[in-house]
FITOR-230371 format. One record per residue (C-alpha): residue number from 1; residue in one letter; chain; x, y, z. Coordinates in steps of 0.02 Angstrom, whole numbers, plus 50000, padded with zeros to 5 digits. Layout:
N
- NUM/a/A/X/Y/Z
...
END
This chain:
725
- 1/m/A/50455/48030/49904
- 2/n/A/50531/48177/49810
- 3/f/A/50534/48219/49626
- 4/v/A/50621/48354/49529
- 5/v/A/50526/48468/49411
- 6/y/A/50598/48606/49302
- 7/g/A/50774/48557/49343
- 8/l/A/50780/48514/49526
- 9/l/A/50620/48581/49604
- 10/a/A/50542/48458/49726
- 11/s/A/50358/48418/49692
- 12/a/A/50226/48304/49763
- 13/l/A/50143/48158/49676
- 14/i/A/50000/48188/49556
- 15/p/A/49869/48049/49574
- 16/v/A/49858/47926/49432
- 17/s/A/49669/47944/49441
- 18/l/A/49687/48112/49354
- 19/f/A/49715/48013/49196
- 20/g/A/49558/47919/49152
- 21/k/A/49488/47878/48983
- 22/d/A/49471/48063/48941
- 23/v/A/49626/48170/48941
- 24/p/A/49598/48317/49060
- 25/t/A/49594/48491/48984
- 26/s/A/49672/48569/49138
- 27/f/A/49852/48534/49185
- 28/p/A/49870/48450/49356
- 29/v/A/49911/48570/49497
- 30/d/A/50096/48602/49521
- 31/p/A/50125/48605/49710
- 32/s/A/50245/48751/49689
- 33/q/A/50129/48854/49579
- 34/g/A/50079/48963/49727
- 35/m/A/50255/49035/49729
- 36/e/A/50212/49122/49565
- 37/r/A/50388/49095/49500
- 38/t/A/50347/49132/49318
- 39/c/A/50211/49224/49226
- 40/f/A/50167/49297/49056
- 41/q/A/50044/49428/48996
- 42/t/A/49916/49412/48857
- 43/s/A/49767/49508/48791
- 44/k/A/49700/49351/48707
- 45/p/A/49593/49206/48766
- 46/f/A/49684/49040/48789
- 47/s/A/49770/48983/48630
- 48/s/A/49894/48847/48585
- 49/n/A/50022/48983/48542
- 50/g/A/50010/49059/48715
- 51/d/A/50016/48901/48820
- 52/l/A/50182/48929/48910
- 53/r/A/50127/48833/49067
- 54/s/A/50195/48968/49182
- 55/d/A/50124/48980/49356
- 56/v/A/50024/49137/49314
- 57/a/A/49933/49204/49162
- 58/i/A/49918/49394/49172
- 59/v/A/49762/49435/49072
- 60/y/A/49773/49607/48992
- 61/g/A/49636/49738/48984
- 62/i/A/49493/49788/49100
- 63/d/A/49358/49799/48967
- 64/e/A/49192/49707/48969
- 65/g/A/49267/49553/48885
- 66/l/A/49390/49525/49028
- 67/p/A/49288/49395/49126
- 68/d/A/49271/49283/48973
- 69/r/A/49458/49293/48936
- 70/i/A/49500/49252/49116
- 71/a/A/49387/49099/49112
- 72/t/A/49483/49022/48967
- 73/w/A/49648/49031/49061
- 74/r/A/49581/48981/49230
- 75/e/A/49501/48822/49163
- 76/r/A/49673/48774/49097
- 77/g/A/49747/48781/49272
- 78/y/A/49832/48951/49274
- 79/r/A/49830/49071/49420
- 80/i/A/49754/49234/49362
- 81/h/A/49820/49410/49374
- 82/v/A/49751/49559/49276
- 83/m/A/49851/49700/49195
- 84/s/A/49800/49863/49114
- 85/g/A/49884/50025/49068
- 86/a/A/49906/50159/49199
- 87/s/A/49936/50303/49078
- 88/w/A/49847/50241/48922
- 89/g/A/49719/50115/48866
- 90/k/A/49556/50099/48772
- 91/y/A/49479/50218/48895
- 92/y/A/49372/50308/48767
- 93/d/A/49221/50325/48882
- 94/y/A/49328/50423/49006
- 95/v/A/49399/50539/48874
- 96/d/A/49234/50579/48790
- 97/g/A/49137/50603/48952
- 98/r/A/49024/50451/48954
- 99/f/A/49101/50399/49120
- 100/d/A/49059/50552/49224
- 101/g/A/48978/50677/49107
- 102/t/A/49137/50780/49086
- 103/n/A/49242/50778/48929
- 104/h/A/49423/50741/48980
- 105/l/A/49509/50768/48813
- 106/d/A/49600/50914/48892
- 107/e/A/49690/50788/49005
- 108/a/A/49779/50709/48857
- 109/q/A/49966/50739/48872
- 110/t/A/50005/50885/48759
- 111/e/A/50165/50951/48681
- 112/r/A/50221/51131/48668
- 113/n/A/50151/51144/48490
- 114/g/A/49980/51086/48547
- 115/n/A/49995/50907/48481
- 116/k/A/49918/50774/48592
- 117/i/A/50031/50623/48625
- 118/g/A/49946/50465/48565
- 119/h/A/49972/50279/48590
- 120/g/A/49884/50219/48433
- 121/e/A/49703/50168/48402
- 122/g/A/49640/50338/48458
- 123/m/A/49717/50318/48631
- 124/y/A/49810/50456/48721
- 125/y/A/49937/50462/48859
- 126/m/A/49841/50547/48999
- 127/s/A/49881/50683/49124
- 128/p/A/49776/50603/49260
- 129/g/A/49647/50710/49347
- 130/e/A/49559/50659/49508
- 131/n/A/49423/50563/49415
- 132/y/A/49548/50464/49312
- 133/g/A/49594/50356/49461
- 134/k/A/49409/50331/49498
- 135/y/A/49384/50276/49319
- 136/l/A/49523/50146/49331
- 137/c/A/49440/50078/49489
- 138/v/A/49283/50035/49389
- 139/g/A/49382/49924/49272
- 140/v/A/49481/49852/49416
- 141/q/A/49317/49804/49499
- 142/r/A/49276/49702/49345
- 143/a/A/49439/49608/49371
- 144/l/A/49402/49583/49556
- 145/d/A/49229/49515/49518
- 146/a/A/49309/49392/49396
- 147/g/A/49422/49325/49534
- 148/a/A/49589/49405/49491
- 149/e/A/49720/49368/49624
- 150/a/A/49824/49523/49583
- 151/i/A/49808/49686/49489
- 152/h/A/49948/49759/49382
- 153/l/A/49939/49939/49323
- 154/e/A/50080/49957/49199
- 155/e/A/50187/50100/49139
- 156/p/A/50130/50257/49232
- 157/e/A/50218/50368/49106
- 158/f/A/50219/50556/49081
- 159/w/A/50323/50618/48935
- 160/v/A/50449/50754/48973
- 161/r/A/50397/50845/48815
- 162/a/A/50219/50855/48880
- 163/g/A/50151/50973/49013
- 164/y/A/50052/51096/48906
- 165/s/A/49873/51031/48920
- 166/e/A/49737/51128/49007
- 167/g/A/49717/50984/49129
- 168/f/A/49900/50993/49177
- 169/k/A/49889/51182/49199
- 170/r/A/49745/51159/49322
- 171/e/A/49843/51030/49420
- 172/w/A/49994/51149/49427
- 173/q/A/49888/51286/49502
- 174/t/A/49818/51168/49634
- 175/y/A/49985/51085/49677
- 176/y/A/50097/51238/49681
- 177/g/A/49972/51375/49719
- 178/e/A/50039/51479/49576
- 179/a/A/50006/51504/49391
- 180/w/A/50071/51371/49269
- 181/q/A/50238/51403/49188
- 182/p/A/50286/51330/49019
- 183/p/A/50412/51193/49063
- 184/h/A/50535/51243/48927
- 185/t/A/50556/51422/48989
- 186/s/A/50675/51388/49135
- 187/v/A/50761/51246/49227
- 188/d/A/50652/51286/49378
- 189/a/A/50493/51267/49275
- 190/q/A/50556/51105/49197
- 191/w/A/50599/51033/49369
- 192/r/A/50430/51083/49442
- 193/a/A/50338/51011/49293
- 194/s/A/50427/50845/49317
- 195/k/A/50391/50841/49504
- 196/l/A/50207/50869/49467
- 197/k/A/50204/50731/49335
- 198/y/A/50287/50615/49461
- 199/y/A/50154/50659/49590
- 200/l/A/50003/50642/49476
- 201/y/A/50033/50459/49434
- 202/r/A/50077/50419/49613
- 203/r/A/49909/50494/49662
- 204/a/A/49814/50397/49528
- 205/l/A/49893/50232/49578
- 206/q/A/49861/50264/49763
- 207/q/A/49677/50288/49722
- 208/v/A/49672/50115/49643
- 209/f/A/49775/50033/49780
- 210/d/A/49661/50108/49913
- 211/y/A/49510/50043/49818
- 212/v/A/49582/49866/49813
- 213/q/A/49629/49873/49997
- 214/a/A/49451/49926/50042
- 215/y/A/49386/49782/49937
- 216/n/A/49501/49662/50029
- 217/q/A/49437/49723/50197
- 218/r/A/49256/49700/50144
- 219/t/A/49279/49527/50070
- 220/g/A/49422/49450/50168
- 221/r/A/49518/49422/50007
- 222/k/A/49702/49467/49983
- 223/v/A/49712/49537/49808
- 224/r/A/49883/49613/49778
- 225/c/A/49937/49765/49676
- 226/y/A/50092/49779/49567
- 227/v/A/50165/49906/49447
- 228/p/A/50251/49843/49289
- 229/t/A/50372/49982/49243
- 230/h/A/50530/50018/49147
- 231/s/A/50690/50049/49243
- 232/l/A/50738/50220/49306
- 233/l/A/50887/50217/49187
- 234/n/A/50777/50185/49035
- 235/y/A/50642/50310/49079
- 236/s/A/50775/50442/49104
- 237/h/A/50858/50396/48940
- 238/w/A/50693/50399/48847
- 239/h/A/50636/50565/48924
- 240/i/A/50491/50497/49026
- 241/v/A/50440/50536/49205
- 242/s/A/50366/50398/49315
- 243/p/A/50346/50377/49505
- 244/e/A/50474/50234/49514
- 245/s/A/50543/50215/49692
- 246/s/A/50405/50316/49773
- 247/l/A/50278/50181/49727
- 248/a/A/50357/50063/49853
- 249/q/A/50304/50187/49988
- 250/l/A/50121/50184/49935
- 251/n/A/49997/50089/50041
- 252/g/A/49949/49927/49956
- 253/c/A/50092/49920/49831
- 254/d/A/50160/49743/49834
- 255/g/A/50300/49766/49708
- 256/y/A/50346/49779/49525
- 257/i/A/50376/49693/49361
- 258/a/A/50543/49754/49294
- 259/q/A/50505/49792/49112
- 260/v/A/50680/49771/49043
- 261/w/A/50699/49694/48871
- 262/t/A/50793/49711/48707
- 263/g/A/50695/49866/48660
- 264/t/A/50754/49962/48814
- 265/s/A/50927/49888/48831
- 266/r/A/50985/49912/48652
- 267/t/A/50972/50101/48676
- 268/p/A/51150/50157/48630
- 269/n/A/51268/50230/48759
- 270/v/A/51448/50292/48759
- 271/y/A/51601/50198/48820
- 272/r/A/51778/50258/48781
- 273/g/A/51704/50384/48661
- 274/q/A/51608/50255/48559
- 275/l/A/51419/50268/48544
- 276/r/A/51343/50097/48513
- 277/e/A/51218/49968/48573
- 278/r/A/51275/49872/48728
- 279/t/A/51123/49765/48760
- 280/f/A/51197/49652/48893
- 281/e/A/51285/49786/48995
- 282/t/A/51137/49904/48989
- 283/a/A/51016/49765/49036
- 284/f/A/51127/49714/49181
- 285/l/A/51120/49891/49251
- 286/e/A/50934/49908/49214
- 287/y/A/50889/49747/49304
- 288/g/A/51001/49801/49448
- 289/a/A/50909/49967/49459
- 290/m/A/50743/49876/49471
- 291/q/A/50799/49754/49605
- 292/n/A/50867/49907/49694
- 293/l/A/50688/49972/49712
- 294/v/A/50632/49828/49823
- 295/r/A/50792/49773/49911
- 296/s/A/50762/49772/50099
- 297/t/A/50579/49823/50077
- 298/g/A/50499/49650/50078
- 299/r/A/50415/49684/49911
- 300/t/A/50414/49571/49759
- 301/v/A/50489/49597/49587
- 302/w/A/50477/49493/49429
- 303/y/A/50604/49517/49290
- 304/l/A/50531/49529/49115
- 305/n/A/50617/49433/48975
- 306/d/A/50553/49462/48799
- 307/p/A/50609/49336/48665
- 308/i/A/50577/49468/48531
- 309/e/A/50536/49652/48555
- 310/d/A/50407/49782/48505
- 311/n/A/50497/49823/48343
- 312/p/A/50433/49692/48217
- 313/n/A/50568/49725/48087
- 314/h/A/50716/49629/48158
- 315/d/A/50761/49453/48108
- 316/w/A/50755/49300/48220
- 317/e/A/50943/49295/48245
- 318/d/A/50940/49474/48310
- 319/y/A/50796/49433/48428
- 320/r/A/50881/49274/48490
- 321/t/A/51052/49352/48521
- 322/n/A/50981/49500/48615
- 323/w/A/50859/49393/48716
- 324/e/A/51003/49283/48774
- 325/s/A/51096/49440/48828
- 326/t/A/50951/49511/48927
- 327/l/A/50907/49342/49001
- 328/v/A/51084/49315/49064
- 329/a/A/51088/49493/49130
- 330/s/A/50932/49457/49232
- 331/l/A/51001/49293/49300
- 332/l/A/51156/49387/49361
- 333/q/A/51047/49472/49493
- 334/p/A/51050/49336/49627
- 335/d/A/50917/49411/49741
- 336/v/A/50778/49392/49611
- 337/w/A/50702/49226/49560
- 338/r/A/50534/49273/49483
- 339/y/A/50516/49306/49298
- 340/e/A/50389/49364/49170
- 341/v/A/50448/49246/49035
- 342/a/A/50359/49335/48892
- 343/p/A/50240/49474/48852
- 344/w/A/50118/49430/48715
- 345/p/A/50171/49248/48682
- 346/e/A/50056/49241/48531
- 347/r/A/50166/49365/48438
- 348/i/A/50318/49256/48474
- 349/f/A/50248/49088/48423
- 350/g/A/50113/49147/48303
- 351/r/A/50186/49287/48196
- 352/k/A/50316/49300/48061
- 353/y/A/50467/49415/48052
- 354/p/A/50591/49467/47916
- 355/k/A/50727/49353/47854
- 356/k/A/50904/49409/47893
- 357/d/A/50940/49453/47712
- 358/g/A/50780/49555/47704
- 359/h/A/50717/49460/47551
- 360/g/A/50569/49347/47527
- 361/e/A/50422/49313/47639
- 362/r/A/50433/49334/47825
- 363/e/A/50463/49176/47925
- 364/a/A/50393/49099/48084
- 365/i/A/50498/49062/48236
- 366/p/A/50639/48938/48198
- 367/p/A/50603/48769/48280
- 368/t/A/50768/48772/48374
- 369/y/A/50728/48941/48451
- 370/a/A/50554/48882/48503
- 371/t/A/50634/48734/48591
- 372/e/A/50769/48840/48672
- 373/l/A/50640/48964/48738
- 374/q/A/50534/48832/48821
- 375/t/A/50686/48747/48898
- 376/v/A/50740/48910/48977
- 377/m/A/50564/48958/49031
- 378/s/A/50543/48794/49123
- 379/s/A/50716/48806/49203
- 380/l/A/50674/48978/49273
- 381/n/A/50552/48894/49390
- 382/d/A/50702/48818/49479
- 383/i/A/50814/48970/49498
- 384/n/A/50771/49006/49680
- 385/q/A/50933/48931/49747
- 386/s/A/51015/48961/49915
- 387/k/A/51193/48929/49857
- 388/v/A/51254/49087/49770
- 389/k/A/51435/49130/49731
- 390/w/A/51521/49254/49615
- 391/d/A/51680/49208/49522
- 392/c/A/51735/49366/49432
- 393/g/A/51785/49545/49477
- 394/s/A/51768/49638/49642
- 395/q/A/51601/49650/49730
- 396/g/A/51534/49780/49852
- 397/i/A/51539/49930/49734
- 398/g/A/51382/50031/49693
- 399/f/A/51331/50192/49608
- 400/v/A/51194/50304/49674
- 401/v/A/51041/50349/49571
- 402/s/A/50889/50455/49612
- 403/d/A/50717/50467/49534
- 404/s/A/50763/50646/49493
- 405/l/A/50867/50579/49348
- 406/m/A/50702/50596/49254
- 407/f/A/50679/50779/49305
- 408/e/A/50825/50854/49205
- 409/r/A/50782/50784/49034
- 410/g/A/50691/50930/48956
- 411/e/A/50719/51105/48888
- 412/p/A/50795/51229/48916
- 413/v/A/50940/51125/48984
- 414/i/A/50946/50936/48959
- 415/s/A/51067/50823/49051
- 416/d/A/51186/50722/48942
- 417/e/A/51097/50650/48791
- 418/h/A/51169/50476/48814
- 419/m/A/51157/50473/49005
- 420/s/A/51347/50473/49018
- 421/h/A/51337/50553/49190
- 422/i/A/51278/50380/49245
- 423/y/A/51352/50259/49118
- 424/g/A/51519/50349/49129
- 425/m/A/51531/50294/49310
- 426/a/A/51455/50120/49290
- 427/l/A/51516/50043/49127
- 428/p/A/51703/50045/49170
- 429/f/A/51669/49923/49311
- 430/v/A/51548/49810/49218
- 431/k/A/51681/49797/49082
- 432/r/A/51804/49740/49215
- 433/g/A/51691/49599/49269
- 434/m/A/51630/49687/49426
- 435/p/A/51445/49666/49468
- 436/i/A/51423/49850/49512
- 437/t/A/51249/49887/49578
- 438/p/A/51136/50040/49567
- 439/v/A/51088/50109/49738
- 440/q/A/50924/50205/49753
- 441/l/A/50958/50366/49846
- 442/e/A/50779/50378/49910
- 443/n/A/50801/50210/50000
- 444/v/A/50965/50237/50094
- 445/n/A/50878/50260/50261
- 446/i/A/50791/50091/50251
- 447/a/A/50866/49972/50380
- 448/h/A/51004/49862/50306
- 449/y/A/50981/49938/50133
- 450/l/A/51167/49979/50116
- 451/d/A/51228/49817/50192
- 452/g/A/51362/49737/50083
- 453/f/A/51416/49898/49998
- 454/k/A/51594/49956/50031
- 455/v/A/51616/50090/49898
- 456/l/A/51482/50205/49823
- 457/l/A/51499/50324/49677
- 458/l/A/51391/50480/49678
- 459/t/A/51359/50631/49570
- 460/y/A/51228/50767/49578
- 461/q/A/51253/50809/49396
- 462/g/A/51093/50763/49307
- 463/m/A/51001/50722/49468
- 464/k/A/50969/50795/49640
- 465/p/A/50919/50726/49811
- 466/l/A/50732/50748/49833
- 467/t/A/50745/50768/50022
- 468/p/A/50885/50817/50142
- 469/e/A/50852/50662/50249
- 470/v/A/50946/50548/50128
- 471/h/A/51109/50634/50174
- 472/a/A/51095/50571/50351
- 473/g/A/51087/50393/50285
- 474/l/A/51238/50417/50174
- 475/a/A/51336/50500/50314
- 476/k/A/51295/50359/50434
- 477/w/A/51356/50230/50308
- 478/v/A/51520/50323/50281
- 479/k/A/51552/50343/50466
- 480/q/A/51530/50156/50487
- 481/g/A/51670/50121/50363
- 482/g/A/51605/50154/50187
- 483/v/A/51700/50254/50057
- 484/l/A/51600/50381/49957
- 485/v/A/51674/50439/49791
- 486/v/A/51593/50602/49733
- 487/c/A/51616/50653/49551
- 488/d/A/51543/50827/49526
- 489/d/A/51601/50996/49464
- 490/d/A/51450/51090/49536
- 491/k/A/51409/51164/49365
- 492/d/A/51237/51087/49339
- 493/p/A/51114/51232/49310
- 494/y/A/50981/51136/49408
- 495/n/A/51079/51175/49566
- 496/q/A/50992/51345/49557
- 497/i/A/50811/51284/49555
- 498/r/A/50695/51321/49701
- 499/e/A/50722/51169/49811
- 500/w/A/50750/51119/49991
- 501/w/A/50936/51161/49995
- 502/n/A/50901/51346/49962
- 503/q/A/50728/51364/50041
- 504/n/A/50654/51384/50216
- 505/g/A/50811/51457/50292
- 506/l/A/50936/51345/50204
- 507/k/A/51061/51435/50093
- 508/y/A/51168/51302/50009
- 509/s/A/51226/51336/49832
- 510/t/A/51215/51151/49792
- 511/p/A/51145/50997/49880
- 512/r/A/51322/50927/49881
- 513/e/A/51370/51063/50006
- 514/h/A/51234/51002/50124
- 515/l/A/51296/50822/50108
- 516/f/A/51476/50873/50140
- 517/e/A/51425/50968/50295
- 518/q/A/51340/50810/50359
- 519/l/A/51505/50720/50326
- 520/g/A/51608/50851/50418
- 521/w/A/51697/50913/50262
- 522/k/A/51743/51094/50290
- 523/d/A/51866/51129/50148
- 524/q/A/51775/51128/49982
- 525/g/A/51914/51203/49876
- 526/a/A/51964/51050/49777
- 527/a/A/52051/51087/49613
- 528/r/A/51985/51020/49449
- 529/d/A/52057/50849/49399
- 530/e/A/52125/50825/49573
- 531/a/A/52044/50705/49696
- 532/q/A/52038/50759/49878
- 533/s/A/51987/50650/50024
- 534/v/A/51932/50673/50203
- 535/k/A/51914/50544/50341
- 536/c/A/51740/50528/50412
- 537/g/A/51724/50412/50561
- 538/r/A/51788/50243/50505
- 539/g/A/51757/50287/50323
- 540/k/A/51812/50416/50196
- 541/v/A/51746/50538/50066
- 542/i/A/51839/50566/49903
- 543/w/A/51791/50714/49794
- 544/l/A/51845/50726/49612
- 545/r/A/51788/50895/49550
- 546/e/A/51748/50827/49379
- 547/s/A/51596/50796/49271
- 548/p/A/51562/50608/49264
- 549/v/A/51516/50628/49080
- 550/r/A/51702/50643/49044
- 551/f/A/51736/50466/49106
- 552/a/A/51642/50403/48953
- 553/e/A/51746/50505/48832
- 554/s/A/51909/50408/48827
- 555/k/A/52010/50266/48900
- 556/d/A/52122/50389/48992
- 557/r/A/51975/50472/49077
- 558/e/A/51903/50303/49120
- 559/n/A/52067/50247/49197
- 560/q/A/52070/50404/49303
- 561/l/A/51906/50354/49384
- 562/v/A/51953/50171/49400
- 563/g/A/52116/50217/49487
- 564/i/A/52025/50322/49615
- 565/v/A/51898/50184/49649
- 566/q/A/52037/50055/49661
- 567/d/A/52120/50160/49797
- 568/a/A/51952/50183/49882
- 569/s/A/51923/49996/49879
- 570/k/A/52085/49961/49969
- 571/g/A/52033/50079/50107
- 572/a/A/51862/49996/50119
- 573/g/A/51930/49819/50131
- 574/v/A/51878/49767/49955
- 575/k/A/51994/49644/49869
- 576/w/A/52026/49722/49699
- 577/q/A/52002/49598/49559
- 578/e/A/51967/49623/49374
- 579/s/A/51905/49500/49244
- 580/n/A/51835/49506/49068
- 581/y/A/51679/49411/49116
- 582/l/A/51540/49400/49245
- 583/l/A/51512/49227/49318
- 584/l/A/51385/49178/49451
- 585/r/A/51338/49009/49523
- 586/r/A/51157/48988/49578
- 587/g/A/51145/48812/49648
- 588/p/A/51178/48693/49504
- 589/y/A/51166/48833/49376
- 590/l/A/51311/48936/49307
- 591/i/A/51273/49103/49225
- 592/a/A/51413/49183/49124
- 593/a/A/51439/49333/49010
- 594/g/A/51601/49376/48921
- 595/m/A/51643/49561/48908
- 596/g/A/51684/49644/48744
- 597/e/A/51786/49804/48741
- 598/s/A/51894/49736/48880
- 599/d/A/52082/49756/48903
- 600/d/A/52093/49582/48979
- 601/n/A/52116/49450/48844
- 602/k/A/52118/49300/48960
- 603/e/A/51983/49172/48924
- 604/k/A/51886/49091/49064
- 605/v/A/51871/48902/49040
- 606/l/A/51733/48809/49134
- 607/q/A/51759/48623/49153
- 608/g/A/51646/48482/49209
- 609/k/A/51487/48402/49143
- 610/l/A/51394/48554/49078
- 611/v/A/51232/48572/48983
- 612/n/A/51202/48736/48894
- 613/l/A/51017/48775/48917
- 614/f/A/51025/48885/48762
- 615/d/A/51067/48728/48662
- 616/p/A/50906/48649/48595
- 617/e/A/50994/48481/48591
- 618/l/A/51046/48493/48775
- 619/k/A/51213/48411/48737
- 620/v/A/51340/48380/48877
- 621/q/A/51504/48474/48860
- 622/d/A/51666/48441/48955
- 623/s/A/51724/48621/48942
- 624/i/A/51655/48790/48891
- 625/t/A/51758/48945/48855
- 626/v/A/51683/49111/48905
- 627/k/A/51738/49226/48765
- 628/p/A/51698/49411/48736
- 629/g/A/51516/49425/48687
- 630/s/A/51470/49248/48739
- 631/r/A/51318/49215/48851
- 632/y/A/51286/49055/48947
- 633/f/A/51150/48981/49056
- 634/l/A/51225/48814/49109
- 635/l/A/51168/48665/49210
- 636/d/A/51313/48586/49305
- 637/l/A/51275/48399/49304
- 638/d/A/51408/48366/49434
- 639/a/A/51300/48463/49557
- 640/v/A/51146/48355/49524
- 641/s/A/51219/48181/49501
- 642/g/A/51147/48026/49584
- 643/g/A/50976/47989/49655
- 644/k/A/50816/47931/49574
- 645/t/A/50763/47955/49395
- 646/r/A/50711/48135/49375
- 647/v/A/50692/48278/49254
- 648/l/A/50843/48392/49235
- 649/a/A/50780/48507/49097
- 650/s/A/50632/48509/48979
- 651/a/A/50565/48609/48832
- 652/c/A/50389/48589/48900
- 653/k/A/50304/48578/49068
- 654/a/A/50352/48408/49137
- 655/l/A/50271/48368/49303
- 656/p/A/50298/48196/49383
- 657/y/A/50141/48111/49444
- 658/k/A/50193/47930/49470
- 659/q/A/50356/47838/49501
- 660/d/A/50405/47665/49558
- 661/g/A/50557/47556/49532
- 662/k/A/50505/47510/49357
- 663/s/A/50434/47669/49281
- 664/l/A/50418/47858/49286
- 665/s/A/50264/47947/49221
- 666/l/A/50258/48133/49183
- 667/t/A/50120/48253/49133
- 668/v/A/50186/48355/48987
- 669/e/A/50119/48507/48895
- 670/g/A/50194/48644/48788
- 671/v/A/50165/48765/48646
- 672/a/A/50081/48669/48506
- 673/n/A/50182/48622/48352
- 674/t/A/50350/48650/48434
- 675/l/A/50483/48520/48469
- 676/a/A/50502/48461/48649
- 677/i/A/50655/48384/48726
- 678/v/A/50661/48312/48902
- 679/l/A/50829/48276/48983
- 680/l/A/50823/48154/49129
- 681/h/A/50944/48072/49248
- 682/a/A/50909/47885/49238
- 683/g/A/50999/47736/49313
- 684/k/A/50973/47625/49162
- 685/s/A/50910/47624/48984
- 686/p/A/50720/47623/48962
- 687/q/A/50631/47476/48885
- 688/t/A/50493/47583/48812
- 689/v/A/50442/47765/48805
- 690/t/A/50259/47807/48768
- 691/l/A/50159/47967/48751
- 692/d/A/49975/47942/48787
- 693/g/A/50003/47758/48753
- 694/k/A/50089/47782/48586
- 695/a/A/50271/47734/48563
- 696/v/A/50403/47871/48563
- 697/n/A/50551/47810/48464
- 698/d/A/50656/47967/48471
- 699/f/A/50752/47941/48632
- 700/k/A/50934/47915/48674
- 701/f/A/51018/47846/48829
- 702/d/A/51199/47876/48879
- 703/t/A/51253/47730/48987
- 704/k/A/51412/47813/49052
- 705/q/A/51331/47977/49102
- 706/k/A/51163/47899/49149
- 707/l/A/51068/48028/49048
- 708/l/A/50912/48003/48944
- 709/w/A/50851/48121/48807
- 710/v/A/50671/48105/48747
- 711/r/A/50603/48205/48599
- 712/f/A/50426/48230/48539
- 713/e/A/50311/48364/48469
- 714/n/A/50225/48475/48596
- 715/e/A/50038/48493/48608
- 716/s/A/49943/48619/48712
- 717/v/A/49849/48486/48810
- 718/p/A/49913/48382/48956
- 719/r/A/49977/48212/48902
- 720/k/A/50053/48063/48991
- 721/l/A/50237/48028/48953
- 722/e/A/50281/47858/49025
- 723/i/A/50456/47783/49035
- 724/q/A/50468/47596/49074
- 725/f/A/50634/47523/49132
END
């Protein structure tokens, strides 16, 4: 017998015997919990404000109090992961020398003026020496002893403005075999400083991963290791260096959490000469960049969604609008179905934030938003759907990014302030309803990595290939029928740094020249503003000798690029289609986003029996119009009609444990003092609805649509919701 939980997810029966005279403190086991579909992170012991009933609770911090915090979540039925900072934390005993007898204050990341870069509470961002990784292993062992099933080391971050500490100078001498150079004194020094920063955190994380792997071998356990990290686009924009794609090549790295949220995605960028926040579009590209790290690698990624953000001075409407944008952006990445539904849930459901008018006392989360959040969080457990179909603009177009985007963000020459060398190539296609995808240059030689791509855009302005081998992968893809559009005027000063294309017998002026040689392009005399093309096997290379930054400057410049890509698409067999929205079906779910700043004024109308999961009332609508700026996460009732009584959506955990022809019983639990709504398909109107034996009078049955809505107040303990027919 099958039941549907969190939308349509099949689950097994939960024995009635679990409910005796005493209500259990631990929620019954969800048979699908082992898939670890959803998680959240918290530095607190269990609390009613943090009880999101996700599959996993990620307990934060590797201090001495960790085992006690873990115990409070485990006894409530959560799977346990542990997270701590990779580059910062309350690691005072390492800094002051209590750990190994050596004071490590000179490893604090330091600016040119001698200021150490802090993270609050006396913490510093660290330039990790050899013993730093060993120190992290001591705290990780505490997590292992407490039974953690996975370790997350978050945000391995090295600020571009750093690189002046004595510890960093020592590492430079060891790594390069030459005296340290102040990073701001030349592009070569800045590049080499960034490469070293990139390496140091890769080394530190490998130390921890190796430690965990050795532990697994000794004990027979299978503890996994993950890295929660911002996207490459955000780190580059914020002037931070992090190992990013190279982490997937480390032994023992099982994947990532994509730390994309309002705080990263509202960073302004330029489109048609206008600098402004574009939270949805930026988030869509950020999430794409993170999925791009693991595609074809077999590794796992969760997408972070944050219902608020780190800045505590916005109002609830701002948080809600931007969360819906980032949530929809994440759902428009069909290869990912795991989510971190919240960091720090206690600050969402337990703190107060300013009113919109800025006057009066701060206010707690609006009841409607609390209900909406829990409805969406529960529905995310059901998003692993096999039926996936786009209904919008052209697919098969990507733009190439490299980790070296982070290496050209410091003095004396900084790549474009607003990252227009990337957004100038990407935003024109997002705005035309095309799900353009970032493509990680370092991964192009992975088998099947470029499958599905027909057209790729590439520039070496603001980034460079880290190895020559990636050009073989690009050339192979072109020769098999791909079209590569290169936008580059060869004027980036970083072309002149000491790197592989001009070292060890190679004498290329730019890495682009090496790529073109691999592609068989002999004539490199293209005129400015004039695109030239050369056949290469079954594919083609198009070179526009132009800075991609200019495509962000005006509509005319944008149209120049779009016209070239449109022609390229025809040659690659891509059906050219534009829309002013993105629309994706994932099983019974429809995810839609209307584009602002679009030339297309046509409105997309969706018809059927649709429930907007952002609607706390879960009303059924016959039609929904996707307008510019609108965001939708919809349940298509026509795709789930018929069958037994079952849960379709719920603003709480709602796990069936007993069903017969006359009744359905559910175990329910949610964040305390919030309003729950459960939407069910039911063949007939119920006679009674009870919650732990007490009558629930707030229910409604629609005879025509065979839908039942039940409302009650959540509590953070498991309770029995029984529906008698």
